[in-house]
C-alpha positions as CSV (number, residue, x, y, z in Angstrom):
1,M,107.3,113.7,134.8
2,A,104.2,114.8,132.8
3,L,105.1,112.3,130.1
4,S,104.8,109.4,132.5
5,F,101.2,110.3,133.5
6,F,99.7,107.2,131.9
7,P,96.0,108.1,131.9
8,I,96.4,110.7,129.2
9,I,99.7,109.9,127.4
10,L,98.2,107.5,124.8
11,A,95.1,109.2,123.4
12,G,94.2,112.2,125.6
13,P,92.6,114.3,126.8
14,I,95.4,116.6,125.6
15,Q,96.1,118.3,128.8
16,R,97.9,121.7,128.7
17,P,101.0,122.0,130.9
18,V,99.6,125.1,132.6
19,S,96.8,123.0,134.1
20,L,98.6,119.7,134.6
21,L,102.0,120.6,135.9
22,P,100.7,122.5,139.0
23,Q,98.7,119.4,139.9
24,I,101.7,117.2,139.6
25,T,103.9,119.3,141.8
26,K,101.4,120.1,144.6
27,K,100.7,117.7,147.5
28,R,97.6,115.6,147.0
29,V,95.5,113.8,149.6
30,F,92.9,111.1,149.1
31,N,89.4,112.5,148.5
32,Y,86.7,110.0,148.9
33,D,84.1,111.8,146.9
34,Q,86.5,112.4,144.0
35,A,87.5,108.7,144.1
36,V,83.9,107.5,144.0
37,D,83.3,109.9,141.1
38,G,86.3,108.5,139.3
39,L,85.2,104.9,139.8
40,K,81.8,105.7,138.4
41,Q,83.3,107.4,135.4
42,I,85.6,104.4,134.8
43,L,82.6,102.0,135.0
44,W,80.8,104.1,132.4
45,G,83.8,104.2,130.1
46,L,84.3,100.4,130.4
47,F,80.6,99.9,129.5
48,A,80.9,102.1,126.4
49,K,84.1,100.4,125.3
50,V,83.6,96.8,126.2
51,V,79.9,96.3,125.7
52,I,79.1,98.9,123.0
53,A,82.2,99.6,120.9
54,D,83.7,96.1,120.9
55,N,80.4,94.4,120.0
56,L,79.6,96.8,117.3
57,A,83.1,96.5,115.8
58,V,82.4,92.9,114.7
59,F,79.4,94.0,112.6
60,A,80.8,97.2,111.3
61,D,84.1,95.6,110.2
62,N,82.3,92.8,108.4
63,I,79.9,95.2,106.6
64,F,82.7,97.6,105.5
65,L,85.0,94.7,104.5
66,N,82.3,93.0,102.3
67,Y,80.3,96.1,101.4
68,S,79.8,95.0,97.8
69,N,77.7,92.0,99.0
70,Y,75.2,94.1,100.9
71,S,72.2,96.2,100.2
72,G,72.1,100.0,100.8
73,S,70.0,99.5,103.9
74,T,72.6,97.1,105.4
75,L,75.4,99.5,104.5
76,L,73.5,102.4,106.2
77,L,73.2,100.2,109.2
78,G,76.9,99.5,109.1
79,A,77.7,103.2,108.9
80,L,75.5,103.8,111.9
81,F,77.2,101.0,113.8
82,Y,80.6,102.5,113.0
83,T,79.3,106.0,114.0
84,I,78.3,104.7,117.4
85,Q,81.4,102.4,117.7
86,I,84.0,105.2,117.3
87,Y,82.1,107.4,119.7
88,A,81.8,104.7,122.4
89,D,85.4,103.6,121.8
90,F,87.0,107.0,122.1
91,S,84.6,108.6,124.7
92,G,85.0,105.4,126.7
93,Y,88.7,105.7,126.7
94,S,88.5,109.4,127.7
95,D,86.1,108.6,130.6
96,M,88.5,105.8,131.8
97,A,91.5,108.1,131.6
98,I,89.7,111.0,133.4
99,G,88.3,108.5,136.0
100,V,91.8,107.0,136.7
101,A,93.2,110.5,137.1
102,K,90.6,111.3,139.7
103,L,91.7,108.3,141.7
104,F,95.2,109.9,141.9
105,G,93.7,113.3,142.8
106,F,94.1,114.9,139.3
107,S,91.4,116.8,137.5
108,L,91.6,116.5,133.7
109,M,89.6,118.5,131.1
110,R,86.5,117.1,129.7
111,N,86.9,115.5,126.2
112,F,83.4,114.7,125.1
113,A,80.1,116.4,125.8
114,Y,77.4,114.2,124.1
115,P,78.4,115.3,120.5
116,Y,75.7,113.3,118.7
117,F,73.0,115.5,120.4
118,S,74.4,118.6,118.6
119,R,72.0,120.7,116.4
120,D,74.7,121.9,114.0
121,I,78.3,121.1,112.9
122,T,79.8,123.9,114.9
123,E,78.2,122.6,118.1
124,F,79.4,119.1,117.3
125,W,83.0,120.3,117.2
126,K,82.6,122.0,120.5
127,R,81.6,118.6,122.0
128,W,83.8,116.1,120.2
129,H,87.5,115.6,121.2
130,I,87.4,118.9,122.9
131,S,91.0,118.9,123.9
132,L,92.2,118.4,120.3
133,V,89.9,120.9,118.8
134,T,90.8,123.6,121.3
135,W,94.5,122.8,120.6
136,F,94.1,123.3,116.9
137,R,92.1,126.5,117.6
138,D,94.7,128.0,119.9
139,Y,97.9,126.9,118.1
140,V,96.9,126.8,114.4
141,F,93.6,128.6,113.6
142,L,94.1,131.8,115.7
143,P,97.9,132.3,114.9
144,L,97.2,131.7,111.2
145,S,94.3,134.1,111.2
146,F,96.4,136.8,112.8
147,T,99.2,136.2,110.4
148,I,96.9,136.5,107.4
149,S,95.2,139.6,108.7
150,W,98.6,141.4,109.0
151,R,99.3,140.7,105.4
152,I,95.9,142.0,104.1
153,S,95.2,145.7,103.9
154,G,92.1,145.9,101.8
155,E,88.5,145.4,102.8
156,K,88.0,142.6,100.3
157,V,90.1,139.8,98.8
158,L,88.9,138.2,95.6
159,F,85.5,140.0,96.1
160,I,85.2,138.4,99.5
161,K,85.2,140.4,102.7
162,T,88.5,140.2,104.4
163,D,87.3,138.7,107.7
164,L,85.4,136.0,105.8
165,F,88.4,135.3,103.5
166,I,90.6,134.8,106.6
167,Y,88.1,132.5,108.2
168,I,87.8,130.4,105.0
169,V,91.6,130.1,104.5
170,A,92.3,129.3,108.1
171,S,89.5,126.8,108.3
172,I,90.7,124.9,105.2
173,V,94.2,124.7,106.5
174,V,93.2,123.6,110.0
175,W,90.8,120.9,108.8
176,F,93.3,119.7,106.2
177,L,95.8,119.3,109.1
178,T,93.2,117.7,111.3
179,G,92.6,115.1,108.7
180,L,96.3,114.6,108.1
181,W,96.8,114.2,111.9
182,H,94.8,111.0,111.8
183,G,97.0,109.5,109.1
184,A,98.6,110.0,105.7
185,N,95.6,108.6,103.8
186,Y,93.4,110.6,101.4
187,T,90.3,109.3,103.3
188,F,91.3,111.2,106.4
189,I,92.1,114.3,104.5
190,I,88.7,114.2,102.7
191,W,87.0,113.6,106.1
192,G,88.7,116.7,107.5
193,L,87.9,118.9,104.5
194,I,84.3,117.8,104.6
195,H,84.0,119.1,108.1
196,G,85.9,122.2,107.2
197,F,83.6,122.9,104.3
198,L,80.5,122.3,106.4
199,L,81.8,124.7,109.1
200,I,82.4,127.4,106.4
201,V,78.9,126.8,105.1
202,Y,77.4,127.1,108.5
203,H,79.4,130.3,109.2
204,L,78.0,131.8,105.9
205,Q,74.4,131.0,106.5
206,R,74.2,131.7,110.3
207,N,73.2,135.4,110.1
208,P,70.9,135.1,107.0
209,R,69.2,132.2,108.7
210,K,68.6,134.2,111.9
211,K,67.1,137.1,109.9
212,L,64.9,134.7,107.9
213,F,63.6,133.0,111.1
214,K,62.9,136.4,112.6
215,R,61.1,137.6,109.5
216,I,58.8,134.7,109.3
217,G,58.3,134.5,113.1
218,I,60.0,131.2,113.9
219,N,61.7,130.8,117.2
220,N,65.3,129.5,116.7
221,K,64.9,127.3,119.8
222,N,61.7,125.7,118.6
223,S,61.9,122.0,119.5
224,V,60.8,120.9,116.1
225,I,63.5,123.0,114.4
226,V,66.1,121.8,116.9
227,G,65.1,118.2,116.3
228,I,65.2,118.5,112.5
229,E,68.6,120.2,112.6
230,T,70.0,117.6,115.0
231,I,68.9,114.8,112.6
232,I,70.4,116.6,109.6
233,T,73.6,117.1,111.5
234,L,73.8,113.5,112.5
235,I,73.2,112.4,108.9
236,I,76.1,114.6,107.7
237,I,78.4,113.2,110.5
238,V,77.5,109.6,109.5
239,V,78.4,110.3,105.9
240,A,81.7,111.8,106.9
241,W,82.5,108.8,109.1
242,I,82.2,106.6,106.0
243,F,85.2,108.3,104.5
244,F,87.1,108.1,107.8
245,R,86.4,104.3,108.0
246,A,86.9,103.3,104.3
247,E,90.2,101.9,103.1
248,N,90.3,104.3,100.2
249,I,88.2,107.0,98.5
250,G,86.9,104.6,95.9
251,Q,85.5,102.4,98.5
252,A,83.9,105.3,100.3
253,L,82.2,106.6,97.1
254,N,81.0,103.1,96.2
255,Y,79.7,102.6,99.7
256,L,77.8,105.9,99.5
257,S,76.5,105.2,96.0
258,E,75.0,101.9,97.1
259,I,73.4,103.5,100.2
260,F,71.6,106.1,97.9
261,S,70.3,103.4,95.6
262,P,67.0,101.6,95.5
263,S,68.4,98.9,97.7
264,L,68.2,101.3,100.5
265,F,64.6,100.4,100.8
266,A,65.3,96.6,101.0
267,A,65.3,94.8,104.3
268,P,68.8,94.9,105.8
269,T,70.8,91.7,106.0
270,I,72.1,91.4,109.5
271,N,73.1,88.6,111.9
272,K,70.4,88.0,114.6
273,M,73.2,88.4,117.2
274,A,73.0,92.1,116.4
275,V,69.9,92.3,118.6
276,F,72.2,92.3,121.7
277,P,74.3,95.4,120.7
278,V,71.1,97.2,119.5
279,F,69.5,96.6,122.9
280,F,72.5,98.0,124.7
281,I,72.8,100.9,122.3
282,L,69.3,101.9,123.4
283,I,70.3,101.7,127.0
284,F,73.5,103.6,126.3
285,F,71.9,106.6,124.5
286,T,69.0,106.7,127.0
287,M,71.5,107.1,129.8
288,E,73.4,109.7,127.7
289,W,70.2,111.7,127.2
290,I,69.2,111.5,130.8
291,G,72.7,112.5,132.0
292,R,73.4,115.0,129.2
293,K,73.7,118.0,131.6
294,H,76.5,116.3,133.6
295,E,80.1,115.6,132.9
296,Y,79.4,111.9,132.1
297,S,76.1,110.0,131.8
298,I,75.8,108.3,135.2
299,Q,77.5,110.9,137.3
300,K,74.3,112.0,139.0
301,T,72.0,109.1,138.1
302,F,70.0,107.9,141.1
303,I,72.2,109.9,143.4
304,N,69.2,110.7,145.6
305,Q,67.9,107.2,145.6
306,P,68.5,104.6,148.4
307,R,71.9,102.9,148.5
308,Y,70.5,99.5,147.4
309,V,69.0,101.2,144.2
310,R,72.3,102.8,143.3
311,W,74.4,99.7,143.9
312,S,71.9,97.5,142.0
313,F,72.4,100.0,139.1
314,Y,76.2,99.8,139.3
315,Y,76.3,96.1,139.7
316,G,74.0,95.8,136.6
317,F,76.5,97.6,134.5
318,F,79.4,95.6,136.0
319,I,77.7,92.3,135.3
320,S,77.0,93.3,131.8
321,L,80.7,93.9,131.3
322,I,81.4,90.3,132.1
323,I,78.4,88.6,130.3
324,F,78.2,90.8,127.2
325,M,81.9,91.5,126.7
326,G,82.6,91.8,123.0
327,H,85.6,90.5,121.1
328,Q,88.7,92.3,122.5
329,E,89.5,95.3,120.2
330,S,92.3,97.8,120.5
331,F,91.2,101.4,121.0
332,I,90.6,103.0,117.6
333,Y,92.5,106.2,118.4
334,F,95.6,104.3,119.4
335,Q,96.5,104.1,115.7
336,F,96.6,107.9,115.3
């Protein structure tokens, strides 16, 4: 019966039987507040998918398809568009799936937690596709780590501390498999290994960094430090997405080489129609920032305001779905 639960069967969240099956077997009654919450989450998911992702897909696809004809600045813009597209596409699907489940009285796990606001790569993977990451952690990373630890008796392996060696090996295997899970293409494998490498680097520098900050008297939570690290993390993520989106490794490398060329400082060549998705991108991420402490962006927005204010807000999003609907695109993650 769990296999027929359509909100999650296509692309997640990947719900564990231990939490889903008891909900299927128990008697459920209609809950008005839960249904309202579900409808709001569906509305936000639709806005992310239909207005943001589908509109950006036209520009991102054109730039990646004809990358040799564009300047580095335009290619950077295309990479940013794809970065936002894939997030809006997949998080939009997850929000719709979770919202539909709420209408039926089910509670599904959260799958995204504003990942592009992460200050480091470890935090990013605690916020992106949470159900998949925790699945790989519980069923691949931890069992593999325990298996390796049982086979090692010394304190060091190849001059590396045993616990660090185990972490490195397990991380490489997990992120190789994560890339392979997305498709039998070298670009996905490279994308996965990039993230695995970055997680290892972060793991290695975490304690030395804390000691350095403490020695020179810098607060680790300093807003300037957090802001700089968030920007650096986002840049790394954008670069990795180029490999994910490219048709092959050669295209990805050529794409990157052109970005980091003098043409990066030229004015980007972009259709004037891109003004509309950029405008909605600003609205989208403004709402994401305002609602970042909640399960989804508009969950608590204007909740204490008069009814006419709340409904004007909801109708505004609904009307935007109709007027600014992009070209119909299938969900990106349906191919994986």
